[in-house]
DRENTORKOL-3810 file (N, C-alpha, C; in nm, 4 decimals):
REM DRENTORKOL-3810
@n.u->2.6227; n.v->-0.6081; n.w->-0.0455; ca.u->2.5480; ca.v->-0.5707; ca.w->0.0717; c.u->2.4404; c.v->-0.6748; c.w->0.0950
@n.u->2.4279; n.v->-0.7168; n.w->0.2182; ca.u->2.3205; ca.v->-0.8074; ca.w->0.2576; c.u->2.2429; c.v->-0.7431; c.w->0.3711
@n.u->2.1113; n.v->-0.7621; n.w->0.3680; ca.u->2.0263; ca.v->-0.7073; ca.w->0.4726; c.u->1.9100; c.v->-0.8034; c.w->0.4926
@n.u->1.8878; n.v->-0.8437; n.w->0.6162; ca.u->1.7770; ca.v->-0.9312; ca.w->0.6516; c.u->1.6992; c.v->-0.8645; c.w->0.7634
@n.u->1.5676; n.v->-0.8598; n.w->0.7479; ca.u->1.4874; ca.v->-0.7960; ca.w->0.8519; c.u->1.3436; c.v->-0.8455; c.w->0.8445
@n.u->1.2691; n.v->-0.8111; n.w->0.9495; ca.u->1.1266; ca.v->-0.8405; ca.w->0.9571; c.u->1.0543; c.v->-0.7113; c.w->0.9883
@n.u->0.9332; n.v->-0.7026; n.w->0.9393; ca.u->0.8519; ca.v->-0.5841; ca.w->0.9628; c.u->0.7092; c.v->-0.6284; c.w->0.9926
@n.u->0.6513; n.v->-0.5781; n.w->1.1012; ca.u->0.5104; ca.v->-0.6039; ca.w->1.1308; c.u->0.4267; c.v->-0.4987; c.w->1.0598
@n.u->0.3252; n.v->-0.5440; n.w->0.9877; ca.u->0.2351; ca.v->-0.4528; ca.w->0.9173; c.u->0.0938; c.v->-0.4810; c.w->0.9677
@n.u->0.0275; n.v->-0.3806; n.w->1.0245; ca.u->-0.1040; ca.v->-0.4015; ca.w->1.0857; c.u->-0.2172; c.v->-0.4092; c.w->0.9829
@n.u->-0.2079; n.v->-0.5099; n.w->0.8947; ca.u->-0.3104; ca.v->-0.5317; ca.w->0.7923; c.u->-0.3111; c.v->-0.6806; c.w->0.7581
@n.u->-0.4236; n.v->-0.7318; n.w->0.7081; ca.u->-0.4300; ca.v->-0.8734; ca.w->0.6689; c.u->-0.3301; c.v->-0.9058; c.w->0.5568
@n.u->-0.2871; n.v->-1.0308; n.w->0.5525; ca.u->-0.1871; ca.v->-1.0739; ca.w->0.4553; c.u->-0.2298; c.v->-1.0438; c.w->0.3111
@n.u->-0.3562; n.v->-1.0656; n.w->0.2779; ca.u->-0.4031; ca.v->-1.0403; ca.w->0.1411; c.u->-0.3929; c.v->-0.8914; c.w->0.1057
@n.u->-0.4185; n.v->-0.8041; n.w->0.2032; ca.u->-0.4078; ca.v->-0.6598; ca.w->0.1810; c.u->-0.2620; c.v->-0.6202; c.w->0.1597
@n.u->-0.1730; n.v->-0.6777; n.w->0.2381; ca.u->-0.0295; ca.v->-0.6501; ca.w->0.2242; c.u->0.0177; c.v->-0.6982; c.w->0.0868
@n.u->-0.0215; n.v->-0.8188; n.w->0.0481; ca.u->0.0170; ca.v->-0.8741; ca.w->-0.0818; c.u->-0.0314; c.v->-0.7820; c.w->-0.1949
@n.u->-0.1570; n.v->-0.7406; n.w->-0.1864; ca.u->-0.2125; ca.v->-0.6528; ca.w->-0.2899; c.u->-0.1330; c.v->-0.5226; c.w->-0.2983
@n.u->-0.0966; n.v->-0.4655; n.w->-0.1832; ca.u->-0.0185; ca.v->-0.3416; ca.w->-0.1817; c.u->0.1194; c.v->-0.3589; c.w->-0.2419
@n.u->0.1826; n.v->-0.4728; n.w->-0.2156; ca.u->0.3155; ca.v->-0.4996; ca.w->-0.2697; c.u->0.3136; c.v->-0.5202; c.w->-0.4207
@n.u->0.1949; n.v->-0.5404; n.w->-0.4762; ca.u->0.1809; ca.v->-0.5643; ca.w->-0.6196; c.u->0.1020; c.v->-0.4534; c.w->-0.6886
@n.u->0.0902; n.v->-0.3376; n.w->-0.6252; ca.u->0.0148; ca.v->-0.2257; ca.w->-0.6790; c.u->0.1113; c.v->-0.1104; c.w->-0.7063
@n.u->0.1265; n.v->-0.0751; n.w->-0.8340; ca.u->0.2223; ca.v->0.0292; ca.w->-0.8717; c.u->0.1920; c.v->0.1623; c.w->-0.8041
@n.u->0.0643; n.v->0.1977; n.w->-0.7882; ca.u->0.0296; ca.v->0.3250; ca.w->-0.7247; c.u->0.0708; c.v->0.3275; c.w->-0.5781
@n.u->0.0500; n.v->0.2166; n.w->-0.5081; ca.u->0.0889; ca.v->0.2081; ca.w->-0.3672; c.u->0.2406; c.v->0.2159; c.w->-0.3552
@n.u->0.3115; n.v->0.1397; n.w->-0.4363; ca.u->0.4573; ca.v->0.1398; ca.w->-0.4300; c.u->0.5146; c.v->0.2769; c.w->-0.4646
@n.u->0.4604; n.v->0.3399; n.w->-0.5675; ca.u->0.5067; ca.v->0.4734; ca.w->-0.6080; c.u->0.4940; c.v->0.5716; c.w->-0.4917
@n.u->0.3831; n.v->0.5624; n.w->-0.4187; ca.u->0.3595; ca.v->0.6538; ca.w->-0.3068; c.u->0.4492; c.v->0.6229; c.w->-0.1870
@n.u->0.4897; n.v->0.4984; n.w->-0.1724; ca.u->0.5622; ca.v->0.4567; ca.w->-0.0517; c.u->0.7138; c.v->0.4526; c.w->-0.0655
@n.u->0.7644; n.v->0.4362; n.w->-0.1856; ca.u->0.9094; ca.v->0.4270; ca.w->-0.2055; c.u->0.9709; c.v->0.5663; c.w->-0.1948
@n.u->1.0641; n.v->0.5862; n.w->-0.1014; ca.u->1.1279; ca.v->0.7172; ca.w->-0.0878; c.u->1.1974; c.v->0.7593; c.w->-0.2170
@n.u->1.1689; n.v->0.8802; n.w->-0.2616; ca.u->1.2336; ca.v->0.9336; ca.w->-0.3799; c.u->1.1789; c.v->0.8838; c.w->-0.5126
@n.u->1.0724; n.v->0.8047; n.w->-0.5102; ca.u->1.0182; ca.v->0.7493; ca.w->-0.6339; c.u->0.9485; c.v->0.8577; c.w->-0.7154
@n.u->0.9952; n.v->0.8767; n.w->-0.8375; ca.u->0.9361; ca.v->0.9756; ca.w->-0.9281; c.u->0.8404; c.v->0.9099; c.w->-1.0265
@n.u->0.8733; n.v->0.7889; n.w->-1.0706; ca.u->0.7891; ca.v->0.7147; ca.w->-1.1639; c.u->0.7973; c.v->0.5672; c.w->-1.1298
@n.u->0.6863; n.v->0.4972; n.w->-1.1476; ca.u->0.6847; ca.v->0.3518; ca.w->-1.1338; c.u->0.5691; c.v->0.3009; c.w->-1.2185
@n.u->0.6031; n.v->0.2208; n.w->-1.3159; ca.u->0.5025; ca.v->0.1683; ca.w->-1.4081; c.u->0.5159; c.v->0.0171; c.w->-1.4163
@n.u->0.4026; n.v->-0.0505; n.w->-1.4253; ca.u->0.4015; ca.v->-0.1949; ca.w->-1.4448; c.u->0.3782; c.v->-0.2221; c.w->-1.5929
@n.u->0.4753; n.v->-0.2863; n.w->-1.6591; ca.u->0.4577; ca.v->-0.3217; ca.w->-1.7997; c.u->0.3903; c.v->-0.4576; c.w->-1.8134
@n.u->0.3906; n.v->-0.5353; n.w->-1.7057; ca.u->0.3192; ca.v->-0.6626; ca.w->-1.6976; c.u->0.2985; c.v->-0.6900; c.w->-1.5491
@n.u->0.2231; n.v->-0.7927; n.w->-1.5129; ca.u->0.2051; ca.v->-0.8208; ca.w->-1.3700; c.u->0.3349; c.v->-0.8556; c.w->-1.2959
@n.u->0.4429; n.v->-0.8851; n.w->-1.3707; ca.u->0.5688; ca.v->-0.9212; ca.w->-1.3048; c.u->0.6863; c.v->-0.8309; c.w->-1.3418
@n.u->0.6636; n.v->-0.7296; n.w->-1.4254; ca.u->0.7728; ca.v->-0.6420; ca.w->-1.4685; c.u->0.7377; c.v->-0.4968; c.w->-1.4413
@n.u->0.8320; n.v->-0.4267; n.w->-1.3753; ca.u->0.8124; ca.v->-0.2862; ca.w->-1.3419; c.u->0.9339; c.v->-0.2066; c.w->-1.3864
@n.u->0.9117; n.v->-0.0800; n.w->-1.4177; ca.u->1.0225; ca.v->0.0123; ca.w->-1.4424; c.u->1.0024; c.v->0.1297; c.w->-1.3475
@n.u->1.1138; n.v->0.1833; n.w->-1.2988; ca.u->1.1047; ca.v->0.2894; ca.w->-1.1984; c.u->1.2135; c.v->0.3932; c.w->-1.2193
@n.u->1.1827; n.v->0.5135; n.w->-1.1718; ca.u->1.2808; ca.v->0.6209; ca.w->-1.1629; c.u->1.2788; c.v->0.6700; c.w->-1.0190
@n.u->1.3940; n.v->0.6624; n.w->-0.9524; ca.u->1.4042; ca.v->0.6970; ca.w->-0.8112; c.u->1.5230; c.v->0.7900; c.w->-0.7909
@n.u->1.5015; n.v->0.8968; n.w->-0.7144; ca.u->1.6099; ca.v->0.9877; ca.w->-0.6774; c.u->1.6577; c.v->0.9464; c.w->-0.5385
@n.u->1.7873; n.v->0.9229; n.w->-0.5267; ca.u->1.8442; ca.v->0.8826; ca.w->-0.3979; c.u->1.9705; c.v->0.9622; c.w->-0.3709
@n.u->1.9945; n.v->0.9898; n.w->-0.2442; ca.u->2.1158; ca.v->1.0592; ca.w->-0.2019; c.u->2.1811; c.v->0.9751; c.w->-0.0942
@n.u->2.3051; n.v->0.9391; n.w->-0.1182; ca.u->2.3840; ca.v->0.8640; ca.w->-0.0208; c.u->2.5088; c.v->0.9448; c.w->0.0057
@n.u->2.5195; n.v->0.9976; n.w->0.1266; ca.u->2.6323; ca.v->1.0862; ca.w->0.1570; c.u->2.6318; c.v->1.2035; c.w->0.0608
@n.u->2.7456; n.v->1.2335; n.w->-0.0042; ca.u->2.7524; ca.v->1.3479; ca.w->-0.0950; c.u->2.7021; c.v->1.3173; c.w->-0.2366
@n.u->2.6645; n.v->1.1925; n.w->-0.2629; ca.u->2.6252; ca.v->1.1525; ca.w->-0.3979; c.u->2.4730; c.v->1.1478; c.w->-0.4092
@n.u->2.4198; n.v->1.2294; n.w->-0.5006; ca.u->2.2765; ca.v->1.2279; ca.w->-0.5285; c.u->2.2599; c.v->1.1938; c.w->-0.6751
@n.u->2.1714; n.v->1.1003; n.w->-0.7045; ca.u->2.1540; ca.v->1.0587; ca.w->-0.8427; c.u->2.0110; c.v->1.0147; c.w->-0.8677
@n.u->1.9740; n.v->1.0186; n.w->-0.9943; ca.u->1.8470; ca.v->0.9648; ca.w->-1.0395; c.u->1.8759; c.v->0.8283; c.w->-1.0998
@n.u->1.8175; n.v->0.7268; n.w->-1.0405; ca.u->1.8365; ca.v->0.5907; ca.w->-1.0876; c.u->1.7154; c.v->0.5473; c.w->-1.1684
@n.u->1.7415; n.v->0.4904; n.w->-1.2847; ca.u->1.6359; ca.v->0.4324; ca.w->-1.3670; c.u->1.6616; c.v->0.2831; c.w->-1.3689
@n.u->1.5560; n.v->0.2067; n.w->-1.3420; ca.u->1.5777; ca.v->0.0639; ca.w->-1.3339; c.u->1.4585; c.v->-0.0190; c.w->-1.3728
@n.u->1.4856; n.v->-0.1471; n.w->-1.3828; ca.u->1.3846; ca.v->-0.2473; ca.w->-1.4153; c.u->1.3824; c.v->-0.3498; c.w->-1.3031
@n.u->1.2627; n.v->-0.3921; n.w->-1.2670; ca.u->1.2441; ca.v->-0.4902; ca.w->-1.1600; c.u->1.1543; c.v->-0.6018; c.w->-1.2121
@n.u->1.1878; n.v->-0.7246; n.w->-1.1764; ca.u->1.1073; ca.v->-0.8405; ca.w->-1.2139; c.u->1.0689; c.v->-0.9161; c.w->-1.0878
@n.u->0.9429; n.v->-0.9580; n.w->-1.0815; ca.u->0.8938; ca.v->-1.0420; ca.w->-0.9725; c.u->0.8973; c.v->-1.1867; c.w->-1.0202
@n.u->0.9600; n.v->-1.2729; n.w->-0.9392; ca.u->0.9757; ca.v->-1.4138; ca.w->-0.9748; c.u->0.9337; c.v->-1.5021; c.w->-0.8584
@n.u->0.9237; n.v->-1.6301; n.w->-0.8841; ca.u->0.8903; ca.v->-1.7292; ca.w->-0.7804; c.u->0.7647; c.v->-1.6883; c.w->-0.7043
@n.u->0.6649; n.v->-1.6410; n.w->-0.7745; ca.u->0.5427; ca.v->-1.5937; ca.w->-0.7098; c.u->0.4652; c.v->-1.7083; c.w->-0.6457
@n.u->0.4278; n.v->-1.6869; n.w->-0.5199; ca.u->0.3438; ca.v->-1.7787; ca.w->-0.4431; c.u->0.2395; c.v->-1.6936; c.w->-0.3696
@n.u->0.1411; n.v->-1.6381; n.w->-0.4447; ca.u->0.0433; ca.v->-1.5467; ca.w->-0.3843; c.u->-0.0400; c.v->-1.6145; c.w->-0.2767
@n.u->-0.0706; n.v->-1.5528; n.w->-0.1670; ca.u->-0.0214; ca.v->-1.4244; ca.w->-0.1165; c.u->0.0905; c.v->-1.4438; c.w->-0.0143
@n.u->0.1784; n.v->-1.5383; n.w->-0.0397; ca.u->0.2791; ca.v->-1.5747; ca.w->0.0597; c.u->0.4195; c.v->-1.5200; c.w->0.0350
@n.u->0.4670; n.v->-1.5251; n.w->-0.0902; ca.u->0.6064; ca.v->-1.4876; ca.w->-0.1119; c.u->0.6355; c.v->-1.4606; c.w->-0.2587
@n.u->0.7476; n.v->-1.3911; n.w->-0.2804; ca.u->0.8051; ca.v->-1.3768; ca.w->-0.4136; c.u->0.9495; c.v->-1.3319; c.w->-0.4019
@n.u->1.0163; n.v->-1.3333; n.w->-0.5162; ca.u->1.1528; ca.v->-1.2849; ca.w->-0.5255; c.u->1.1525; c.v->-1.1646; c.w->-0.6184
@n.u->1.2205; n.v->-1.0584; n.w->-0.5774; ca.u->1.2343; ca.v->-0.9379; ca.w->-0.6576; c.u->1.3783; c.v->-0.9335; c.w->-0.7080
@n.u->1.3969; n.v->-0.9159; n.w->-0.8382; ca.u->1.5318; ca.v->-0.8961; ca.w->-0.8918; c.u->1.5294; c.v->-0.7711; c.w->-0.9786
@n.u->1.6411; n.v->-0.7002; n.w->-0.9790; ca.u->1.6432; ca.v->-0.5807; ca.w->-1.0603; c.u->1.7780; c.v->-0.5145; c.w->-1.0658
@n.u->1.7815; n.v->-0.4106; n.w->-1.1482; ca.u->1.9035; ca.v->-0.3326; ca.w->-1.1653; c.u->1.8649; c.v->-0.1888; c.w->-1.1939
@n.u->1.9397; n.v->-0.0962; n.w->-1.1330; ca.u->1.9181; ca.v->0.0459; ca.w->-1.1575; c.u->2.0486; c.v->0.1132; c.w->-1.1928
@n.u->2.0410; n.v->0.2088; n.w->-1.2859; ca.u->2.1604; ca.v->0.2813; ca.w->-1.3284; c.u->2.1414; c.v->0.4290; c.w->-1.2982
@n.u->2.2453; n.v->0.4862; n.w->-1.2375; ca.u->2.2405; ca.v->0.6274; ca.w->-1.1991; c.u->2.3469; c.v->0.7106; c.w->-1.2665
@n.u->2.3779; n.v->0.6791; n.w->-1.3915; ca.u->2.4782; ca.v->0.7554; ca.w->-1.4647; c.u->2.6138; c.v->0.7484; c.w->-1.3979
@n.u->2.6787; n.v->0.8622; n.w->-1.3840; ca.u->2.8130; ca.v->0.8678; ca.w->-1.3265; c.u->2.8153; c.v->0.8230; c.w->-1.1799
@n.u->2.7002; n.v->0.8331; n.w->-1.1114; ca.u->2.6931; ca.v->0.7915; ca.w->-0.9709; c.u->2.7119; c.v->0.6416; c.w->-0.9554
@n.u->2.6761; n.v->0.5651; n.w->-1.0587; ca.u->2.6978; ca.v->0.4221; ca.w->-1.0529; c.u->2.5718; c.v->0.3418; c.w->-1.0763
@n.u->2.5739; n.v->0.2216; n.w->-1.0236; ca.u->2.4619; ca.v->0.1312; ca.w->-1.0446; c.u->2.4364; c.v->0.0508; c.w->-0.9179
@n.u->2.3187; n.v->-0.0075; n.w->-0.9128; ca.u->2.2837; ca.v->-0.1013; ca.w->-0.8065; c.u->2.2103; c.v->-0.2163; c.w->-0.8722
@n.u->2.2403; n.v->-0.3387; n.w->-0.8309; ca.u->2.1661; ca.v->-0.4539; ca.w->-0.8805; c.u->2.1609; c.v->-0.5588; c.w->-0.7720
@n.u->2.0554; n.v->-0.6376; n.w->-0.7767; ca.u->2.0419; ca.v->-0.7407; ca.w->-0.6759; c.u->1.9010; c.v->-0.7932; c.w->-0.6692
@n.u->1.8684; n.v->-0.8464; n.w->-0.5544; ca.u->1.7367; ca.v->-0.9055; ca.w->-0.5376; c.u->1.6991; c.v->-0.9169; c.w->-0.3921
@n.u->1.5737; n.v->-0.9549; n.w->-0.3723; ca.u->1.5222; ca.v->-0.9735; ca.w->-0.2369; c.u->1.4192; c.v->-1.0855; c.w->-0.2376
@n.u->1.4250; n.v->-1.1676; n.w->-0.1367; ca.u->1.3207; ca.v->-1.2677; ca.w->-0.1133; c.u->1.2277; c.v->-1.2109; c.w->-0.0083
@n.u->1.0977; n.v->-1.2121; n.w->-0.0383; ca.u->0.9969; ca.v->-1.1552; ca.w->0.0499; c.u->0.8996; c.v->-1.2655; c.w->0.0906
@n.u->0.8740; n.v->-1.2772; n.w->0.2203; ca.u->0.7844; ca.v->-1.3799; ca.w->0.2750; c.u->0.6820; c.v->-1.3126; c.w->0.3661
@n.u->0.5541; n.v->-1.3417; n.w->0.3458; ca.u->0.4476; ca.v->-1.2889; ca.w->0.4310; c.u->0.3909; c.v->-1.3997; c.w->0.5176
@n.u->0.3710; n.v->-1.3687; n.w->0.6462; ca.u->0.3136; ca.v->-1.4639; ca.w->0.7404; c.u->0.2052; c.v->-1.3939; c.w->0.8201
@n.u->0.0873; n.v->-1.4552; n.w->0.8239; ca.u->-0.0227; ca.v->-1.3992; ca.w->0.9027; c.u->0.0104; c.v->-1.4167; c.w->1.0507
@n.u->0.0013; n.v->-1.3076; n.w->1.1258; ca.u->0.0236; ca.v->-1.3101; ca.w->1.2703; c.u->-0.0920; c.v->-1.2353; c.w->1.3367
@n.u->-0.1015; n.v->-1.2476; n.w->1.4666; ca.u->-0.2099; ca.v->-1.1805; ca.w->1.5385; c.u->-0.2019; c.v->-1.0293; c.w->1.5151
@n.u->-0.3103; n.v->-0.9723; n.w->1.4679; ca.u->-0.3179; ca.v->-0.8285; ca.w->1.4471; c.u->-0.2622; c.v->-0.7792; c.w->1.3147
@n.u->-0.2137; n.v->-0.8703; n.w->1.2275; ca.u->-0.1606; ca.v->-0.8237; ca.w->1.1002; c.u->-0.0762; c.v->-0.9269; c.w->1.0292
@n.u->0.0305; n.v->-0.8777; n.w->0.9681; ca.u->0.1167; ca.v->-0.9610; ca.w->0.8848; c.u->0.2621; c.v->-0.9327; c.w->0.9182
@n.u->0.3410; n.v->-1.0383; n.w->0.9246; ca.u->0.4856; ca.v->-1.0226; ca.w->0.9380; c.u->0.5468; c.v->-1.0378; c.w->0.8004
@n.u->0.6240; n.v->-0.9379; n.w->0.7586; ca.u->0.6934; ca.v->-0.9411; ca.w->0.6315; c.u->0.8414; c.v->-0.9609; c.w->0.6611
@n.u->0.8960; n.v->-1.0714; n.w->0.6131; ca.u->1.0387; ca.v->-1.1002; ca.w->0.6275; c.u->1.1043; c.v->-1.0803; c.w->0.4917
@n.u->1.2222; n.v->-1.0193; n.w->0.4912; ca.u->1.2922; ca.v->-1.0033; ca.w->0.3645; c.u->1.4417; c.v->-1.0245; c.w->0.3823
@n.u->1.5023; n.v->-1.0771; n.w->0.2761; ca.u->1.6461; ca.v->-1.0977; ca.w->0.2691; c.u->1.6928; c.v->-1.0343; c.w->0.1393
@n.u->1.7791; n.v->-0.9337; n.w->0.1515; ca.u->1.8273; ca.v->-0.8581; ca.w->0.0360; c.u->1.9739; c.v->-0.8911; c.w->0.0119
@n.u->2.0078; n.v->-0.9060; n.w->-0.1145; ca.u->2.1470; ca.v->-0.9205; ca.w->-0.1549; c.u->2.1666; c.v->-0.8265; c.w->-0.2732
@n.u->2.2499; n.v->-0.7243; n.w->-0.2570; ca.u->2.2669; ca.v->-0.6236; ca.w->-0.3622; c.u->2.4137; c.v->-0.5874; c.w->-0.3787
@n.u->2.4447; n.v->-0.5404; n.w->-0.4975; ca.u->2.5794; ca.v->-0.4932; ca.w->-0.5287; c.u->2.5670; c.v->-0.3529; c.w->-0.5854
@n.u->2.6633; n.v->-0.2679; n.w->-0.5504; ca.u->2.6678; ca.v->-0.1328; ca.w->-0.6053; c.u->2.8040; c.v->-0.1117; c.w->-0.6692
@n.u->2.8066; n.v->-0.0238; n.w->-0.7685; ca.u->2.9316; ca.v->0.0081; ca.w->-0.8360; c.u->2.9348; c.v->0.1547; c.w->-0.8724
@n.u->3.0517; n.v->0.2026; n.w->-0.9126; ca.u->3.0665; ca.v->0.3426; ca.w->-0.9510; c.u->3.0967; c.v->0.4293; c.w->-0.8308
@n.u->3.0616; n.v->0.5567; n.w->-0.8412; ca.u->3.0917; ca.v->0.6542; ca.w->-0.7374; c.u->3.0308; c.v->0.6141; c.w->-0.6023
@n.u->2.9102; n.v->0.5601; n.w->-0.6064; ca.u->2.8442; ca.v->0.5206; ca.w->-0.4811; c.u->2.9244; c.v->0.4137; c.w->-0.4082
@n.u->2.9820; n.v->0.3193; n.w->-0.4816; ca.u->3.0589; ca.v->0.2117; ca.w->-0.4187; c.u->3.1815; c.v->0.2661; c.w->-0.3459
@n.u->3.2332; n.v->0.3800; n.w->-0.3890; ca.u->3.3507; ca.v->0.4389; ca.w->-0.3267; c.u->3.3214; c.v->0.4989; c.w->-0.1894
@n.u->3.1936; n.v->0.5127; n.w->-0.1562; ca.u->3.1566; ca.v->0.5720; ca.w->-0.0277; c.u->3.1817; c.v->0.4784; c.w->0.0900
@n.u->3.1906; n.v->0.3503; n.w->0.0623; ca.u->3.2149; ca.v->0.2545; ca.w->0.1695; c.u->3.0883; c.v->0.1855; c.w->0.2149
@n.u->3.1064; n.v->0.0621; n.w->0.2582; ca.u->2.9916; ca.v->-0.0221; ca.w->0.2919; c.u->2.9133; c.v->0.0284; c.w->0.4131
@n.u->2.9785; n.v->0.0911; n.w->0.5081; ca.u->2.9070; ca.v->0.1377; ca.w->0.6275; c.u->2.8044; c.v->0.2454; c.w->0.5909
@n.u->2.8449; n.v->0.3407; n.w->0.5077; ca.u->2.7542; ca.v->0.4471; ca.w->0.4650; c.u->2.6432; c.v->0.3916; c.w->0.3758
@n.u->2.6776; n.v->0.3013; n.w->0.2848; ca.u->2.5781; ca.v->0.2412; ca.w->0.1959; c.u->2.4788; c.v->0.1585; c.w->0.2761
@n.u->2.5265; n.v->0.0767; n.w->0.3689; ca.u->2.4375; ca.v->-0.0050; ca.w->0.4518; c.u->2.3446; c.v->0.0828; c.w->0.5348
@n.u->2.3976; n.v->0.1911; n.w->0.5911; ca.u->2.3149; ca.v->0.2827; ca.w->0.6698; c.u->2.2060; c.v->0.3465; c.w->0.5857
@n.u->2.2420; n.v->0.3877; n.w->0.4629; ca.u->2.1431; ca.v->0.4482; ca.w->0.3732; c.u->2.0367; c.v->0.3467; c.w->0.3353
@n.u->2.0768; n.v->0.2236; n.w->0.3069; ca.u->1.9806; ca.v->0.1194; ca.w->0.2693; c.u->1.8839; c.v->0.0910; c.w->0.3836
@n.u->1.9339; n.v->0.0842; n.w->0.5050; ca.u->1.8467; ca.v->0.0600; ca.w->0.6207; c.u->1.7496; c.v->0.1753; c.w->0.6418
@n.u->1.7985; n.v->0.2992; n.w->0.6225; ca.u->1.7105; ca.v->0.4149; ca.w->0.6375; c.u->1.6010; c.v->0.4147; c.w->0.5312
@n.u->1.6373; n.v->0.3844; n.w->0.4068; ca.u->1.5387; ca.v->0.3782; ca.w->0.2988; c.u->1.4355; c.v->0.2694; c.w->0.3252
@n.u->1.4807; n.v->0.1521; n.w->0.3700; ca.u->1.3884; ca.v->0.0426; ca.w->0.4002; c.u->1.2933; c.v->0.0820; c.w->0.5127
@n.u->1.3463; n.v->0.1441; n.w->0.6178; ca.u->1.2616; ca.v->0.1859; ca.w->0.7301; c.u->1.1574; c.v->0.2870; c.w->0.6847
@n.u->1.1969; n.v->0.3828; n.w->0.6009; ca.u->1.1025; ca.v->0.4831; ca.w->0.5522; c.u->0.9962; c.v->0.4191; c.w->0.4625
@n.u->1.0382; n.v->0.3273; n.w->0.3747; ca.u->0.9414; ca.v->0.2586; ca.w->0.2891; c.u->0.8389; c.v->0.1834; c.w->0.3740
@n.u->0.8860; n.v->0.1042; n.w->0.4702; ca.u->0.7929; ca.v->0.0231; ca.w->0.5487; c.u->0.7033; c.v->0.1073; c.w->0.6384
@n.u->0.7527; n.v->0.2193; n.w->0.6864; ca.u->0.6674; ca.v->0.3106; ca.w->0.7625; c.u->0.5562; c.v->0.3638; c.w->0.6723
@n.u->0.5923; n.v->0.4116; n.w->0.5532; ca.u->0.4935; ca.v->0.4604; ca.w->0.4568; c.u->0.3953; c.v->0.3488; c.w->0.4181
@n.u->0.4501; n.v->0.2315; n.w->0.3865; ca.u->0.3680; ca.v->0.1194; ca.w->0.3409; c.u->0.2699; c.v->0.0753; c.w->0.4496
@n.u->0.3184; n.v->0.0649; n.w->0.5736; ca.u->0.2314; ca.v->0.0243; ca.w->0.6853; c.u->0.1163; c.v->0.1221; c.w->0.7039
@n.u->0.1486; n.v->0.2510; n.w->0.6986; ca.u->0.0446; ca.v->0.3533; ca.w->0.7137; c.u->-0.0567; c.v->0.3447; c.w->0.6002
@n.u->-0.0098; n.v->0.3178; n.w->0.4806; ca.u->-0.0999; ca.v->0.3123; ca.w->0.3655; c.u->-0.1914; c.v->0.1897; c.w->0.3710
@n.u->-0.1348; n.v->0.0703; n.w->0.3865; ca.u->-0.2183; ca.v->-0.0503; ca.w->0.3803; c.u->-0.3050; c.v->-0.0694; c.w->0.5042
@n.u->-0.2678; n.v->-0.0083; n.w->0.6166; ca.u->-0.3509; ca.v->-0.0198; ca.w->0.7373; c.u->-0.4642; c.v->0.0817; c.w->0.7363
@n.u->-0.4601; n.v->0.1757; n.w->0.6389; ca.u->-0.5639; ca.v->0.2774; ca.w->0.6304; c.u->-0.5373; c.v->0.3980; c.w->0.7184
@n.u->-0.4218; n.v->0.3998; n.w->0.7877; ca.u->-0.3883; ca.v->0.5138; ca.w->0.8736; c.u->-0.3789; c.v->0.6420; c.w->0.7910
@n.u->-0.3248; n.v->0.6301; n.w->0.6698; ca.u->-0.3192; ca.v->0.7425; ca.w->0.5770; c.u->-0.3762; c.v->0.6938; c.w->0.4447
@n.u->-0.4841; n.v->0.7546; n.w->0.3997; ca.u->-0.5450; ca.v->0.7101; ca.w->0.2749; c.u->-0.5015; c.v->0.7942; c.w->0.1559
@n.u->-0.4454; n.v->0.9130; n.w->0.1806; ca.u->-0.4003; ca.v->0.9990; ca.w->0.0725; c.u->-0.2521; c.v->0.9734; c.w->0.0485
@n.u->-0.2160; n.v->0.9082; n.w->-0.0626; ca.u->-0.0745; ca.v->0.8770; ca.w->-0.0884; c.u->0.0163; c.v->0.9990; c.w->-0.0870
@n.u->-0.0346; n.v->1.1163; n.w->-0.1246; ca.u->0.0495; ca.v->1.2369; ca.w->-0.1260; c.u->0.0969; c.v->1.2737; c.w->0.0146
@n.u->0.0211; n.v->1.2312; n.w->0.1176; ca.u->0.0586; ca.v->1.2618; ca.w->0.2551; c.u->0.1780; c.v->1.1810; c.w->0.3034
@n.u->0.2150; n.v->1.0774; n.w->0.2285; ca.u->0.3262; ca.v->0.9928; ca.w->0.2701; c.u->0.4614; c.v->1.0581; c.w->0.2477
@n.u->0.4709; n.v->1.1448; n.w->0.1508; ca.u->0.5985; ca.v->1.2122; ca.w->0.1267; c.u->0.7015; c.v->1.1259; c.w->0.0575
@n.u->0.6624; n.v->1.0133; n.w->-0.0013; ca.u->0.7569; ca.v->0.9233; ca.w->-0.0641; c.u->0.8215; c.v->0.9779; c.w->-0.1899
@n.u->0.7639; n.v->1.0760; n.w->-0.2537; ca.u->0.8159; ca.v->1.1241; ca.w->-0.3810; c.u->0.9052; c.v->1.2468; c.w->-0.3680
@n.u->0.9415; n.v->1.2869; n.w->-0.2480; ca.u->1.0190; ca.v->1.4083; ca.w->-0.2296; c.u->1.1691; c.v->1.3890; c.w->-0.2450
@n.u->1.2159; n.v->1.2680; n.w->-0.2585; ca.u->1.3611; ca.v->1.2435; ca.w->-0.2620; c.u->1.4059; c.v->1.2152; c.w->-0.1205
@n.u->1.5171; n.v->1.1490; n.w->-0.1081; ca.u->1.5631; ca.v->1.1095; ca.w->0.0237; c.u->1.7125; c.v->1.1296; c.w->0.0340
@n.u->1.7560; n.v->1.1580; n.w->0.1510; ca.u->1.8987; ca.v->1.1732; ca.w->0.1725; c.u->1.9386; c.v->1.1166; c.w->0.3064
@n.u->2.0614; n.v->1.0885; n.w->0.3169; ca.u->2.1165; ca.v->1.0416; ca.w->0.4440; c.u->2.2544; c.v->1.1009; c.w->0.4607
END
């Protein structure tokens, strides 16, 4: 699966960068995130509940931040395992650009899925990935712009389905 998109975030680039590197912010903004811990400034572990079509699973994974160029860009690589539901692994290149009124975040994702989830077909998987990304960026934009200061109000930890 490949996905390329841009997102406008109404906050300064340094604020966006700080949010992208803050475990508490990410935990609050990632749909279905139950746990997210930073074991180092570049290594994170997470537990996320996701539902794609009829398959719902708890994925446990590790993520590494590489090619760091603060506050401009980095590469995220990782892998998550969801038991019988399957696995997901891949990476994303993230680029921040200061624009009038905020920051433009560009990302290019390349991921592979296997197991039961892979049997659902690429159209359903791509749709779920786009929905999850849209929900994350909506939550993230609201959080870093100060529109919502209480992370619990974001609803990111309730699980997600499509």
